[in-house]
N, C-alpha and C positions, 0 to 999 in steps of 0.2 A: 424827561419820557426817552428819549433818545439813548441818553446814557443806561436806562434801566436795560433798555430792548439789548443792548450791545453786549452787557452783562449777562441776559441770560444767554447768546448766541456763544458766548465765551465760555459760561458754564455747562451747556449742552455738548459743545465741540470738544472740550475736556473729558468728559463722561466718554462721549465717544470712542475717544483715541484711547483711555484707560481699558476700556473695552475689549477693543479692538489689541491691545497688547495682553491682556489677560486671555482672551481667547485662543490668542497664538500658542502659550504655554498649555492650557488647562483647557478642558474639554468639562462640560456638566453633562450627566447621563442619570437616567431613573430604568430601574429593573423593572421590566414588564412580564418575566416569566419565572417560574421554580426550578428551572433548571440547576441553580449556585444555591438551593437550600441545603443544608441551615444556614450557611456565609451570609448569604444575598438572599433578602425576599421580596415579592413582590412593592413596588413602589417604595425601593430605599434610592435614596437619591444621591448620587456620588458624583466625586471629581475625577477626571483621568487628568496624567498629565502625558501630553501629548508626546509618546515617543514610539519609535520601532527596533529601540532596545530591547531585551525584558530576558529573564532569567526564569530557571523551572521554579514552581510555586508563583510565579506572579499571577494576578488576574487581570485580563485583558478584554477591551473591546473591540470587534475587528467588523469590516463589512462584510456582506455576501453578497451572492446573487440571488437568493432566493426571496420572492416577490410575497410581499405582504398580502394578506386579506382582508378584506375591506371591514371585518370586525378589527384586526389590528392596528386599521389604518384610524378606526375610530377613537381609541385607544391613545394615539399619539398628542405630544403637547402642541400647543400653539405655535411654538417656533417651529417642530416637525413640519406641520401641515402646511406650513408658509414656505417651507422648504420644497415641499411636494415628495415627502419621502417615499419612496417604490419597494424599496428593498429593503431588508432585516439586518439589522446589526444585531449579533452574539456577544454576550459576554460569557468567558470561560476560564479555566485556570491552565496557564500552561505546564505540562506534562514531561513533555521533552522538546530538545530542540535542537538546530544544527549541530550535527556528527556524533548524535544519541542512539544507541540502539533501544528500541522498545518492544517489549513481550508483554500480551496481555493473555493469559492463558489459566482457565481453572479459576476465574473469578478475581484473579489478584494483577497486578501491573508492577512490571518489573524495568528498570531503567539501567543499561550498563550493565545488566546482572544481578544489580541488587533489586530487592522488593522495597519498593514504596510506602514508606511511615505516612498513611494519610487519615487522621484522625480529622480532618475537616469535612469527609465524606459521611453519608445518611445510611450507608448499605455495607455490607461487608462483603457484598460479591459486584465484581465489575464484569457486564457481561460483553459478549464478544472475544472470539480469538484474532490476534492479530499479532502480526511479527515484519517488524522493520528493520533490518539489518542498520541501517545508518538515517539520519533522517536527512534530508539533502539541505543544502546551502539556502539560506533566507526562507526556510519554513519553520513550522511549530506545529505539535501536534497537542491539541489542547482536550479538554473533557469537563463538562462540568459537575460540580458536587453532588447534586442529585441525580448521579448514573442513571437512575431507572427511568427516568424524565428529563434526558438530556441530548437534544439534536446538538452533536460535536464531530471532532476528527475521526469518530468511528464508523460515523455514516458518510459525513460531507467529504472527508479527506484533512493533507495537512493544508494548515494555513498559511497564504504568503505573508512575509513579515509586512510585504508594502500595503496590505489593506488593515494593519492595523491602526485603530482611531488611537490606542492609547492605552495605558496601564494604571490599574483602579490606585490612587492615592490615600483616598479619605470619603467616609459616610458622613454625610451631612444630614441627612434625614434618615429614618424618624431623631428627634433630638436626643433619646435616651439613650442610641444607640452608635450617636456620634464618637466618632474617632478614626484613627490610622485603620485603614487593610492590607493586612499583609502576611 
């Protein structure tokens, strides 16, 4: 009996150690909004690579100081409820990085003087006229693919790379959409 208990304890410790190692490098994430449609939809389950190094076009998740509403708190999964999450994490596409010039005018997005080819968005028009001569050090400009329904850098400003949770690597669920995101 004693030997069996020790084997159980050993198995549990190994599982905990493996889980800690995995979560050091990878973070699971569920999509809760329509702001990234059609690329990502509500209830897609993703794995993020924990990194603060990103490039234009990457899809990232980041922490904000925006408070969750009571309805949003009810949608959180068990782990998020246990962590007592109070603020929103958003998921968006990186449009411009440190050193880039950004212009949004007449519904088009330009980075470093060239119009972005954005076959991933669901609208032909990006609202908001914005000009940033140079994205500052350690900042990024992000937008949702569903431009008409996205809370992003057009309204909340530039994102500090220190607030990044990570970069989307793979969609796990739904199974029929399993694959690398990029």
